[in-house]
PyMOL Python script that loads the backbone (N, CA, C, O; Angstrom):
from pymol import cmd

cmd.read_pdbstr("""\
ATOM      1  N   MET A   1       0.811  -1.195   0.000  1.00  0.00           N
ATOM      2  CA  MET A   1       0.000   0.000   0.000  1.00  0.00           C
ATOM      3  C   MET A   1       0.855   1.260   0.000  1.00  0.00           C
ATOM      4  O   MET A   1       0.479   2.273  -0.590  1.00  0.00           O
ATOM      5  N   ARG A   2       1.991   1.195   0.655  1.00  0.00           N
ATOM      6  CA  ARG A   2       2.870   2.373   0.714  1.00  0.00           C
ATOM      7  C   ARG A   2       3.343   2.750  -0.683  1.00  0.00           C
ATOM      8  O   ARG A   2       3.472   3.931  -1.003  1.00  0.00           O
ATOM      9  N   GLY A   3       3.603   1.740  -1.516  1.00  0.00           N
ATOM     10  CA  GLY A   3       4.026   2.008  -2.889  1.00  0.00           C
ATOM     11  C   GLY A   3       2.947   2.702  -3.699  1.00  0.00           C
ATOM     12  O   GLY A   3       3.248   3.547  -4.542  1.00  0.00           O
ATOM     13  N   LEU A   4       1.675   2.348  -3.447  1.00  0.00           N
ATOM     14  CA  LEU A   4       0.556   2.985  -4.140  1.00  0.00           C
ATOM     15  C   LEU A   4       0.440   4.454  -3.744  1.00  0.00           C
ATOM     16  O   LEU A   4       0.167   5.308  -4.588  1.00  0.00           O
ATOM     17  N   ILE A   5       0.644   4.743  -2.477  1.00  0.00           N
ATOM     18  CA  ILE A   5       0.578   6.131  -2.007  1.00  0.00           C
ATOM     19  C   ILE A   5       1.697   6.954  -2.628  1.00  0.00           C
ATOM     20  O   ILE A   5       1.473   8.087  -3.053  1.00  0.00           O
ATOM     21  N   ILE A   6       2.889   6.397  -2.682  1.00  0.00           N
ATOM     22  CA  ILE A   6       4.019   7.107  -3.295  1.00  0.00           C
ATOM     23  C   ILE A   6       3.769   7.324  -4.782  1.00  0.00           C
ATOM     24  O   ILE A   6       4.083   8.388  -5.315  1.00  0.00           O
ATOM     25  N   ALA A   7       3.207   6.323  -5.454  1.00  0.00           N
ATOM     26  CA  ALA A   7       2.907   6.465  -6.885  1.00  0.00           C
ATOM     27  C   ALA A   7       1.879   7.568  -7.127  1.00  0.00           C
ATOM     28  O   ALA A   7       2.001   8.327  -8.088  1.00  0.00           O
ATOM     29  N   MET A   8       0.868   7.662  -6.263  1.00  0.00           N
ATOM     30  CA  MET A   8      -0.130   8.730  -6.414  1.00  0.00           C
ATOM     31  C   MET A   8       0.462  10.097  -6.123  1.00  0.00           C
ATOM     32  O   MET A   8       0.102  11.081  -6.769  1.00  0.00           O
ATOM     33  N   ASP A   9       1.368  10.168  -5.154  1.00  0.00           N
ATOM     34  CA  ASP A   9       2.047  11.437  -4.879  1.00  0.00           C
ATOM     35  C   ASP A   9       2.862  11.889  -6.087  1.00  0.00           C
ATOM     36  O   ASP A   9       2.837  13.064  -6.453  1.00  0.00           O
ATOM     37  N   ILE A  10       3.576  10.963  -6.698  1.00  0.00           N
ATOM     38  CA  ILE A  10       4.383  11.291  -7.876  1.00  0.00           C
ATOM     39  C   ILE A  10       3.489  11.689  -9.045  1.00  0.00           C
ATOM     40  O   ILE A  10       3.800  12.635  -9.768  1.00  0.00           O
ATOM     41  N   ALA A  11       2.380  10.975  -9.235  1.00  0.00           N
ATOM     42  CA  ALA A  11       1.455  11.310 -10.323  1.00  0.00           C
ATOM     43  C   ALA A  11       0.849  12.696 -10.117  1.00  0.00           C
ATOM     44  O   ALA A  11       0.718  13.459 -11.074  1.00  0.00           O
ATOM     45  N   ALA A  12       0.481  13.029  -8.889  1.00  0.00           N
ATOM     46  CA  ALA A  12      -0.069  14.359  -8.602  1.00  0.00           C
ATOM     47  C   ALA A  12       0.972  15.441  -8.836  1.00  0.00           C
ATOM     48  O   ALA A  12       0.658  16.513  -9.353  1.00  0.00           O
ATOM     49  N   LEU A  13       2.203  15.161  -8.456  1.00  0.00           N
ATOM     50  CA  LEU A  13       3.287  16.116  -8.670  1.00  0.00           C
ATOM     51  C   LEU A  13       3.518  16.356 -10.156  1.00  0.00           C
ATOM     52  O   LEU A  13       3.661  17.502 -10.584  1.00  0.00           O
ATOM     53  N   LEU A  14       3.555  15.295 -10.939  1.00  0.00           N
ATOM     54  CA  LEU A  14       3.778  15.435 -12.382  1.00  0.00           C
ATOM     55  C   LEU A  14       2.618  16.154 -13.067  1.00  0.00           C
ATOM     56  O   LEU A  14       2.836  16.974 -13.959  1.00  0.00           O
ATOM     57  N   ALA A  15       1.396  15.851 -12.656  1.00  0.00           N
ATOM     58  CA  ALA A  15       0.239  16.536 -13.244  1.00  0.00           C
ATOM     59  C   ALA A  15       0.244  18.019 -12.887  1.00  0.00           C
ATOM     60  O   ALA A  15      -0.121  18.853 -13.716  1.00  0.00           O
ATOM     61  N   SER A  16       0.647  18.355 -11.678  1.00  0.00           N
ATOM     62  CA  SER A  16       0.734  19.762 -11.281  1.00  0.00           C
ATOM     63  C   SER A  16       1.806  20.494 -12.068  1.00  0.00           C
ATOM     64  O   SER A  16       1.605  21.635 -12.484  1.00  0.00           O
ATOM     65  N   LEU A  17       2.942  19.846 -12.276  1.00  0.00           N
ATOM     66  CA  LEU A  17       4.007  20.457 -13.077  1.00  0.00           C
ATOM     67  C   LEU A  17       3.574  20.641 -14.527  1.00  0.00           C
ATOM     68  O   LEU A  17       3.906  21.648 -15.152  1.00  0.00           O
ATOM     69  N   ALA A  18       2.837  19.675 -15.062  1.00  0.00           N
ATOM     70  CA  ALA A  18       2.341  19.798 -16.436  1.00  0.00           C
ATOM     71  C   ALA A  18       1.366  20.965 -16.554  1.00  0.00           C
ATOM     72  O   ALA A  18       1.413  21.719 -17.526  1.00  0.00           O
ATOM     73  N   ALA A  19       0.487  21.115 -15.573  1.00  0.00           N
ATOM     74  CA  ALA A  19      -0.465  22.237 -15.592  1.00  0.00           C
ATOM     75  C   ALA A  19       0.266  23.571 -15.533  1.00  0.00           C
ATOM     76  O   ALA A  19      -0.074  24.505 -16.259  1.00  0.00           O
ATOM     77  N   ALA A  20       1.267  23.657 -14.669  1.00  0.00           N
ATOM     78  CA  ALA A  20       2.030  24.902 -14.564  1.00  0.00           C
ATOM     79  C   ALA A  20       2.749  25.224 -15.871  1.00  0.00           C
ATOM     80  O   ALA A  20       2.772  26.377 -16.301  1.00  0.00           O
ATOM     81  N   ALA A  21       3.333  24.211 -16.500  1.00  0.00           N
ATOM     82  CA  ALA A  21       4.034  24.435 -17.766  1.00  0.00           C
ATOM     83  C   ALA A  21       3.073  24.860 -18.870  1.00  0.00           C
ATOM     84  O   ALA A  21       3.396  25.740 -19.668  1.00  0.00           O
ATOM     85  N   LEU A  22       1.898  24.246 -18.922  1.00  0.00           N
ATOM     86  CA  LEU A  22       0.920  24.615 -19.948  1.00  0.00           C
ATOM     87  C   LEU A  22       0.401  26.031 -19.745  1.00  0.00           C
ATOM     88  O   LEU A  22       0.242  26.775 -20.713  1.00  0.00           O
ATOM     89  N   TRP A  23       0.136  26.413 -18.502  1.00  0.00           N
ATOM     90  CA  TRP A  23      -0.340  27.772 -18.260  1.00  0.00           C
ATOM     91  C   TRP A  23       0.758  28.793 -18.531  1.00  0.00           C
ATOM     92  O   TRP A  23       0.475  29.906 -18.975  1.00  0.00           O
ATOM     93  N   LEU A  24       2.004  28.422 -18.269  1.00  0.00           N
ATOM     94  CA  LEU A  24       3.119  29.313 -18.586  1.00  0.00           C
ATOM     95  C   LEU A  24       3.220  29.523 -20.093  1.00  0.00           C
ATOM     96  O   LEU A  24       3.435  30.646 -20.549  1.00  0.00           O
ATOM     97  N   ARG A  25       3.069  28.456 -20.863  1.00  0.00           N
ATOM     98  CA  ARG A  25       3.086  28.582 -22.327  1.00  0.00           C
ATOM     99  C   ARG A  25       1.916  29.410 -22.833  1.00  0.00           C
ATOM    100  O   ARG A  25       2.076  30.219 -23.747  1.00  0.00           O
ATOM    101  N   ALA A  26       0.734  29.213 -22.243  1.00  0.00           N
ATOM    102  CA  ALA A  26      -0.450  29.958 -22.689  1.00  0.00           C
ATOM    103  C   ALA A  26      -0.314  31.445 -22.389  1.00  0.00           C
ATOM    104  O   ALA A  26      -0.756  32.279 -23.180  1.00  0.00           O
ATOM    105  N   SER A  27       0.287  31.781 -21.265  1.00  0.00           N
ATOM    106  CA  SER A  27       0.404  33.191 -20.908  1.00  0.00           C
ATOM    107  C   SER A  27       1.560  33.876 -21.621  1.00  0.00           C
ATOM    108  O   SER A  27       1.626  35.105 -21.639  1.00  0.00           O
ATOM    109  N   GLY A  28       2.451  33.127 -22.197  1.00  0.00           N
ATOM    110  CA  GLY A  28       3.610  33.709 -22.866  1.00  0.00           C
ATOM    111  C   GLY A  28       3.331  34.248 -24.249  1.00  0.00           C
ATOM    112  O   GLY A  28       4.125  35.024 -24.780  1.00  0.00           O
ATOM    113  N   ARG A  29       2.235  33.859 -24.834  1.00  0.00           N
ATOM    114  CA  ARG A  29       1.898  34.304 -26.184  1.00  0.00           C
ATOM    115  C   ARG A  29       0.907  35.457 -26.108  1.00  0.00           C
ATOM    116  O   ARG A  29      -0.202  35.307 -25.595  1.00  0.00           O
ATOM    117  N   THR A  30       1.315  36.590 -26.616  1.00  0.00           N
ATOM    118  CA  THR A  30       0.424  37.742 -26.598  1.00  0.00           C
ATOM    119  C   THR A  30      -0.015  38.065 -28.022  1.00  0.00           C
ATOM    120  O   THR A  30       0.666  37.741 -28.995  1.00  0.00           O
ATOM    121  N   VAL A  31      -1.147  38.697 -28.111  1.00  0.00           N
ATOM    122  CA  VAL A  31      -1.670  39.124 -29.405  1.00  0.00           C
ATOM    123  C   VAL A  31      -1.243  40.569 -29.615  1.00  0.00           C
ATOM    124  O   VAL A  31      -1.320  41.384 -28.695  1.00  0.00           O
ATOM    125  N   ARG A  32      -0.797  40.886 -30.813  1.00  0.00           N
ATOM    126  CA  ARG A  32      -0.333  42.230 -31.132  1.00  0.00           C
ATOM    127  C   ARG A  32      -1.488  43.211 -31.034  1.00  0.00           C
ATOM    128  O   ARG A  32      -2.602  42.936 -31.478  1.00  0.00           O
ATOM    129  N   ARG A  33      -1.198  44.359 -30.445  1.00  0.00           N
ATOM    130  CA  ARG A  33      -2.230  45.400 -30.350  1.00  0.00           C
ATOM    131  C   ARG A  33      -2.462  46.011 -31.720  1.00  0.00           C
ATOM    132  O   ARG A  33      -1.547  46.104 -32.539  1.00  0.00           O
ATOM    133  N   ILE A  34      -3.677  46.419 -31.952  1.00  0.00           N
ATOM    134  CA  ILE A  34      -4.063  46.972 -33.247  1.00  0.00           C
ATOM    135  C   ILE A  34      -4.414  48.443 -33.069  1.00  0.00           C
ATOM    136  O   ILE A  34      -5.144  48.815 -32.150  1.00  0.00           O
ATOM    137  N   SER A  35      -3.891  49.259 -33.949  1.00  0.00           N
ATOM    138  CA  SER A  35      -4.210  50.681 -33.924  1.00  0.00           C
ATOM    139  C   SER A  35      -5.552  50.917 -34.609  1.00  0.00           C
ATOM    140  O   SER A  35      -5.937  50.171 -35.510  1.00  0.00           O
ATOM    141  N   TYR A  36      -6.248  51.939 -34.185  1.00  0.00           N
ATOM    142  CA  TYR A  36      -7.536  52.235 -34.818  1.00  0.00           C
ATOM    143  C   TYR A  36      -7.351  52.758 -36.236  1.00  0.00           C
ATOM    144  O   TYR A  36      -8.309  52.812 -37.006  1.00  0.00           O
ATOM    145  N   ARG A  37      -6.123  53.143 -36.589  1.00  0.00           N
ATOM    146  CA  ARG A  37      -5.854  53.633 -37.941  1.00  0.00           C
ATOM    147  C   ARG A  37      -5.635  52.499 -38.940  1.00  0.00           C
ATOM    148  O   ARG A  37      -5.690  52.711 -40.151  1.00  0.00           O
ATOM    149  N   GLU A  38      -5.388  51.306 -38.430  1.00  0.00           N
ATOM    150  CA  GLU A  38      -5.123  50.170 -39.319  1.00  0.00           C
ATOM    151  C   GLU A  38      -6.404  49.658 -39.956  1.00  0.00           C
ATOM    152  O   GLU A  38      -7.488  49.727 -39.376  1.00  0.00           O
ATOM    153  N   THR A  39      -6.246  49.153 -41.146  1.00  0.00           N
ATOM    154  CA  THR A  39      -7.348  48.422 -41.772  1.00  0.00           C
ATOM    155  C   THR A  39      -7.030  46.937 -41.657  1.00  0.00           C
ATOM    156  O   THR A  39      -5.930  46.498 -41.993  1.00  0.00           O
ATOM    157  N   LEU A  40      -7.983  46.188 -41.188  1.00  0.00           N
ATOM    158  CA  LEU A  40      -7.777  44.760 -40.977  1.00  0.00           C
ATOM    159  C   LEU A  40      -8.233  43.993 -42.202  1.00  0.00           C
ATOM    160  O   LEU A  40      -9.296  44.249 -42.766  1.00  0.00           O
ATOM    161  N   ASP A  41      -7.394  43.041 -42.598  1.00  0.00           N
ATOM    162  CA  ASP A  41      -7.791  42.170 -43.699  1.00  0.00           C
ATOM    163  C   ASP A  41      -8.000  40.759 -43.156  1.00  0.00           C
ATOM    164  O   ASP A  41      -7.907  40.529 -41.950  1.00  0.00           O
ATOM    165  N   ALA A  42      -8.276  39.835 -44.040  1.00  0.00           N
ATOM    166  CA  ALA A  42      -8.573  38.456 -43.627  1.00  0.00           C
ATOM    167  C   ALA A  42      -7.381  37.806 -42.936  1.00  0.00           C
ATOM    168  O   ALA A  42      -7.566  37.032 -41.997  1.00  0.00           O
ATOM    169  N   ALA A  43      -6.164  38.102 -43.379  1.00  0.00           N
ATOM    170  CA  ALA A  43      -4.975  37.511 -42.759  1.00  0.00           C
ATOM    171  C   ALA A  43      -4.816  37.987 -41.315  1.00  0.00           C
ATOM    172  O   ALA A  43      -4.427  37.210 -40.444  1.00  0.00           O
ATOM    173  N   ASP A  44      -5.116  39.262 -41.062  1.00  0.00           N
ATOM    174  CA  ASP A  44      -5.039  39.783 -39.694  1.00  0.00           C
ATOM    175  C   ASP A  44      -6.045  39.083 -38.779  1.00  0.00           C
ATOM    176  O   ASP A  44      -5.704  38.669 -37.670  1.00  0.00           O
ATOM    177  N   PHE A  45      -7.271  38.956 -39.248  1.00  0.00           N
ATOM    178  CA  PHE A  45      -8.287  38.257 -38.454  1.00  0.00           C
ATOM    179  C   PHE A  45      -7.895  36.801 -38.220  1.00  0.00           C
ATOM    180  O   PHE A  45      -8.128  36.258 -37.140  1.00  0.00           O
ATOM    181  N   ASN A  46      -7.305  36.177 -39.222  1.00  0.00           N
ATOM    182  CA  ASN A  46      -6.878  34.786 -39.090  1.00  0.00           C
ATOM    183  C   ASN A  46      -5.797  34.656 -38.018  1.00  0.00           C
ATOM    184  O   ASN A  46      -5.844  33.726 -37.213  1.00  0.00           O
ATOM    185  N   ARG A  47      -4.830  35.566 -37.995  1.00  0.00           N
ATOM    186  CA  ARG A  47      -3.775  35.525 -36.979  1.00  0.00           C
ATOM    187  C   ARG A  47      -4.348  35.724 -35.578  1.00  0.00           C
ATOM    188  O   ARG A  47      -3.938  35.050 -34.634  1.00  0.00           O
ATOM    189  N   ILE A  48      -5.286  36.642 -35.447  1.00  0.00           N
ATOM    190  CA  ILE A  48      -5.890  36.905 -34.136  1.00  0.00           C
ATOM    191  C   ILE A  48      -6.665  35.688 -33.645  1.00  0.00           C
ATOM    192  O   ILE A  48      -6.511  35.268 -32.499  1.00  0.00           O
ATOM    193  N   VAL A  49      -7.487  35.132 -34.504  1.00  0.00           N
ATOM    194  CA  VAL A  49      -8.295  33.970 -34.117  1.00  0.00           C
ATOM    195  C   VAL A  49      -7.408  32.771 -33.808  1.00  0.00           C
ATOM    196  O   VAL A  49      -7.677  32.029 -32.863  1.00  0.00           O
ATOM    197  N   THR A  50      -6.351  32.573 -34.596  1.00  0.00           N
ATOM    198  CA  THR A  50      -5.429  31.460 -34.353  1.00  0.00           C
ATOM    199  C   THR A  50      -4.744  31.609 -32.999  1.00  0.00           C
ATOM    200  O   THR A  50      -4.630  30.634 -32.255  1.00  0.00           O
ATOM    201  N   ALA A  51      -4.288  32.813 -32.671  1.00  0.00           N
ATOM    202  CA  ALA A  51      -3.632  33.040 -31.379  1.00  0.00           C
ATOM    203  C   ALA A  51      -4.599  32.792 -30.224  1.00  0.00           C
ATOM    204  O   ALA A  51      -4.230  32.177 -29.223  1.00  0.00           O
ATOM    205  N   LEU A  52      -5.821  33.263 -30.361  1.00  0.00           N
ATOM    206  CA  LEU A  52      -6.812  33.034 -29.302  1.00  0.00           C
ATOM    207  C   LEU A  52      -7.154  31.553 -29.161  1.00  0.00           C
ATOM    208  O   LEU A  52      -7.306  31.057 -28.045  1.00  0.00           O
ATOM    209  N   ASN A  53      -7.275  30.854 -30.269  1.00  0.00           N
ATOM    210  CA  ASN A  53      -7.581  29.420 -30.219  1.00  0.00           C
ATOM    211  C   ASN A  53      -6.457  28.632 -29.563  1.00  0.00           C
ATOM    212  O   ASN A  53      -6.713  27.737 -28.758  1.00  0.00           O
ATOM    213  N   ARG A  54      -5.212  28.962 -29.902  1.00  0.00           N
ATOM    214  CA  ARG A  54      -4.078  28.253 -29.288  1.00  0.00           C
ATOM    215  C   ARG A  54      -4.046  28.472 -27.783  1.00  0.00           C
ATOM    216  O   ARG A  54      -3.807  27.537 -27.019  1.00  0.00           O
ATOM    217  N   THR A  55      -4.288  29.704 -27.360  1.00  0.00           N
ATOM    218  CA  THR A  55      -4.307  29.998 -25.929  1.00  0.00           C
ATOM    219  C   THR A  55      -5.437  29.252 -25.238  1.00  0.00           C
ATOM    220  O   THR A  55      -5.258  28.724 -24.141  1.00  0.00           O
ATOM    221  N   GLN A  56      -6.592  29.209 -25.874  1.00  0.00           N
ATOM    222  CA  GLN A  56      -7.738  28.499 -25.292  1.00  0.00           C
ATOM    223  C   GLN A  56      -7.445  27.004 -25.172  1.00  0.00           C
ATOM    224  O   GLN A  56      -7.799  26.387 -24.166  1.00  0.00           O
ATOM    225  N   ILE A  57      -6.814  26.423 -26.169  1.00  0.00           N
ATOM    226  CA  ILE A  57      -6.472  24.999 -26.121  1.00  0.00           C
ATOM    227  C   ILE A  57      -5.485  24.724 -24.992  1.00  0.00           C
ATOM    228  O   ILE A  57      -5.655  23.768 -24.236  1.00  0.00           O
ATOM    229  N   LEU A  58      -4.445  25.569 -24.874  1.00  0.00           N
ATOM    230  CA  LEU A  58      -3.468  25.373 -23.804  1.00  0.00           C
ATOM    231  C   LEU A  58      -4.106  25.552 -22.426  1.00  0.00           C
ATOM    232  O   LEU A  58      -3.791  24.807 -21.498  1.00  0.00           O
ATOM    233  N   ASN A  59      -4.991  26.524 -22.285  1.00  0.00           N
ATOM    234  CA  ASN A  59      -5.680  26.705 -21.001  1.00  0.00           C
ATOM    235  C   ASN A  59      -6.562  25.508 -20.673  1.00  0.00           C
ATOM    236  O   ASN A  59      -6.652  25.106 -19.513  1.00  0.00           O
ATOM    237  N   GLY A  60      -7.211  24.938 -21.676  1.00  0.00           N
ATOM    238  CA  GLY A  60      -8.028  23.746 -21.452  1.00  0.00           C
ATOM    239  C   GLY A  60      -7.197  22.556 -21.011  1.00  0.00           C
ATOM    240  O   GLY A  60      -7.595  21.805 -20.121  1.00  0.00           O
ATOM    241  N   ARG A  61      -6.047  22.388 -21.634  1.00  0.00           N
ATOM    242  CA  ARG A  61      -5.157  21.285 -21.237  1.00  0.00           C
ATOM    243  C   ARG A  61      -4.625  21.493 -19.827  1.00  0.00           C
ATOM    244  O   ARG A  61      -4.518  20.541 -19.053  1.00  0.00           O
ATOM    245  N   ALA A  62      -4.292  22.729 -19.493  1.00  0.00           N
ATOM    246  CA  ALA A  62      -3.797  23.026 -18.148  1.00  0.00           C
ATOM    247  C   ALA A  62      -4.879  22.772 -17.104  1.00  0.00           C
ATOM    248  O   ALA A  62      -4.595  22.252 -16.026  1.00  0.00           O
ATOM    249  N   ALA A  63      -6.110  23.135 -17.420  1.00  0.00           N
ATOM    250  CA  ALA A  63      -7.213  22.881 -16.489  1.00  0.00           C
ATOM    251  C   ALA A  63      -7.434  21.381 -16.309  1.00  0.00           C
ATOM    252  O   ALA A  63      -7.700  20.922 -15.198  1.00  0.00           O
ATOM    253  N   ALA A  64      -7.324  20.623 -17.384  1.00  0.00           N
ATOM    254  CA  ALA A  64      -7.471  19.167 -17.285  1.00  0.00           C
ATOM    255  C   ALA A  64      -6.349  18.569 -16.436  1.00  0.00           C
ATOM    256  O   ALA A  64      -6.592  17.666 -15.636  1.00  0.00           O
ATOM    257  N   ALA A  65      -5.126  19.067 -16.607  1.00  0.00           N
ATOM    258  CA  ALA A  65      -4.005  18.572 -15.804  1.00  0.00           C
ATOM    259  C   ALA A  65      -4.192  18.927 -14.334  1.00  0.00           C
ATOM    260  O   ALA A  65      -3.844  18.133 -13.460  1.00  0.00           O
ATOM    261  N   SER A  66      -4.732  20.097 -14.052  1.00  0.00           N
ATOM    262  CA  SER A  66      -5.011  20.473 -12.657  1.00  0.00           C
ATOM    263  C   SER A  66      -6.081  19.573 -12.052  1.00  0.00           C
ATOM    264  O   SER A  66      -5.975  19.155 -10.899  1.00  0.00           O
ATOM    265  N   GLY A  67      -7.102  19.283 -12.832  1.00  0.00           N
ATOM    266  CA  GLY A  67      -8.138  18.367 -12.357  1.00  0.00           C
ATOM    267  C   GLY A  67      -7.591  16.979 -12.097  1.00  0.00           C
ATOM    268  O   GLY A  67      -7.977  16.326 -11.127  1.00  0.00           O
ATOM    269  N   LEU A  68      -6.697  16.525 -12.957  1.00  0.00           N
ATOM    270  CA  LEU A  68      -6.070  15.219 -12.772  1.00  0.00           C
ATOM    271  C   LEU A  68      -5.220  15.203 -11.503  1.00  0.00           C
ATOM    272  O   LEU A  68      -5.225  14.223 -10.758  1.00  0.00           O
ATOM    273  N   ALA A  69      -4.492  16.291 -11.262  1.00  0.00           N
ATOM    274  CA  ALA A  69      -3.690  16.378 -10.039  1.00  0.00           C
ATOM    275  C   ALA A  69      -4.583  16.335  -8.804  1.00  0.00           C
ATOM    276  O   ALA A  69      -4.260  15.664  -7.824  1.00  0.00           O
ATOM    277  N   ALA A  70      -5.702  17.048  -8.850  1.00  0.00           N
ATOM    278  CA  ALA A  70      -6.634  17.030  -7.719  1.00  0.00           C
ATOM    279  C   ALA A  70      -7.208  15.631  -7.510  1.00  0.00           C
ATOM    280  O   ALA A  70      -7.395  15.201  -6.372  1.00  0.00           O
ATOM    281  N   LEU A  71      -7.486  14.923  -8.597  1.00  0.00           N
ATOM    282  CA  LEU A  71      -7.990  13.555  -8.493  1.00  0.00           C
ATOM    283  C   LEU A  71      -6.961  12.645  -7.833  1.00  0.00           C
ATOM    284  O   LEU A  71      -7.307  11.851  -6.959  1.00  0.00           O
ATOM    285  N   PHE A  72      -5.692  12.754  -8.246  1.00  0.00           N
ATOM    286  CA  PHE A  72      -4.647  11.928  -7.647  1.00  0.00           C
ATOM    287  C   PHE A  72      -4.483  12.230  -6.160  1.00  0.00           C
ATOM    288  O   PHE A  72      -4.300  11.315  -5.357  1.00  0.00           O
ATOM    289  N   VAL A  73      -4.547  13.493  -5.796  1.00  0.00           N
ATOM    290  CA  VAL A  73      -4.406  13.858  -4.381  1.00  0.00           C
ATOM    291  C   VAL A  73      -5.579  13.310  -3.568  1.00  0.00           C
ATOM    292  O   VAL A  73      -5.388  12.785  -2.472  1.00  0.00           O
ATOM    293  N   SER A  74      -6.790  13.435  -4.111  1.00  0.00           N
ATOM    294  CA  SER A  74      -7.947  12.921  -3.368  1.00  0.00           C
ATOM    295  C   SER A  74      -7.905  11.396  -3.260  1.00  0.00           C
ATOM    296  O   SER A  74      -8.269  10.844  -2.221  1.00  0.00           O
ATOM    297  N   LEU A  75      -7.469  10.711  -4.312  1.00  0.00           N
ATOM    298  CA  LEU A  75      -7.328   9.252  -4.235  1.00  0.00           C
ATOM    299  C   LEU A  75      -6.255   8.849  -3.234  1.00  0.00           C
ATOM    300  O   LEU A  75      -6.398   7.856  -2.520  1.00  0.00           O
ATOM    301  N   ARG A  76      -5.191   9.621  -3.190  1.00  0.00           N
ATOM    302  CA  ARG A  76      -4.116   9.329  -2.245  1.00  0.00           C
ATOM    303  C   ARG A  76      -4.631   9.466  -0.813  1.00  0.00           C
ATOM    304  O   ARG A  76      -4.328   8.632   0.040  1.00  0.00           O
ATOM    305  N   PHE A  77      -5.413  10.522  -0.548  1.00  0.00           N
ATOM    306  CA  PHE A  77      -5.989  10.691   0.783  1.00  0.00           C
ATOM    307  C   PHE A  77      -6.964   9.567   1.108  1.00  0.00           C
ATOM    308  O   PHE A  77      -7.015   9.099   2.245  1.00  0.00           O
ATOM    309  N   LEU A  78      -7.732   9.135   0.125  1.00  0.00           N
ATOM    310  CA  LEU A  78      -8.680   8.041   0.337  1.00  0.00           C
ATOM    311  C   LEU A  78      -7.948   6.746   0.676  1.00  0.00           C
ATOM    312  O   LEU A  78      -8.331   6.044   1.612  1.00  0.00           O
ATOM    313  N   VAL A  79      -6.904   6.429  -0.075  1.00  0.00           N
ATOM    314  CA  VAL A  79      -6.129   5.212   0.197  1.00  0.00           C
ATOM    315  C   VAL A  79      -5.483   5.299   1.573  1.00  0.00           C
ATOM    316  O   VAL A  79      -5.470   4.324   2.324  1.00  0.00           O
ATOM    317  N   ASP A  80      -4.946   6.471   1.899  1.00  0.00           N
ATOM    318  CA  ASP A  80      -4.323   6.654   3.204  1.00  0.00           C
ATOM    319  C   ASP A  80      -5.350   6.483   4.323  1.00  0.00           C
ATOM    320  O   ASP A  80      -5.050   5.895   5.362  1.00  0.00           O
ATOM    321  N   LEU A  81      -6.553   6.995   4.108  1.00  0.00           N
ATOM    322  CA  LEU A  81      -7.617   6.887   5.108  1.00  0.00           C
ATOM    323  C   LEU A  81      -8.069   5.436   5.279  1.00  0.00           C
ATOM    324  O   LEU A  81      -8.308   4.990   6.402  1.00  0.00           O
ATOM    325  N   LEU A  82      -8.188   4.703   4.179  1.00  0.00           N
ATOM    326  CA  LEU A  82      -8.663   3.318   4.237  1.00  0.00           C
ATOM    327  C   LEU A  82      -7.627   2.356   4.802  1.00  0.00           C
ATOM    328  O   LEU A  82      -7.991   1.291   5.301  1.00  0.00           O
ATOM    329  N   THR A  83      -6.361   2.701   4.736  1.00  0.00           N
ATOM    330  CA  THR A  83      -5.318   1.794   5.219  1.00  0.00           C
ATOM    331  C   THR A  83      -4.943   2.047   6.668  1.00  0.00           C
ATOM    332  O   THR A  83      -4.079   1.354   7.205  1.00  0.00           O
ATOM    333  N   ARG A  84      -5.560   3.007   7.307  1.00  0.00           N
ATOM    334  CA  ARG A  84      -5.237   3.268   8.723  1.00  0.00           C
ATOM    335  C   ARG A  84      -5.971   2.330   9.623  1.00  0.00           C
ATOM    336  O   ARG A  84      -5.823   2.402  10.843  1.00  0.00           O
TER     337      ARG A  84
END
""", "prot")
cmd.dss("prot")
cmd.show_as("cartoon", "prot")
cmd.util.cbc("prot")
cmd.orient("prot")
């Protein structure tokens, strides 16, 4: 049972690190500011939408990794509680 608890601790740690790395990547990409004097064409809109979509995907993955880490921690507490 001790090995299972250690494995869950390691899994929670890795999932937390993955979430932190994904959120760091998502926050590192910024969208260029647009002046009101500029005229936007289809390529500009495409770049903006692509940047927003990539950030949304990375944020979704980071949220899933955080949820997975929380699941591992709760399972670890459950196993610890049941083995006492």
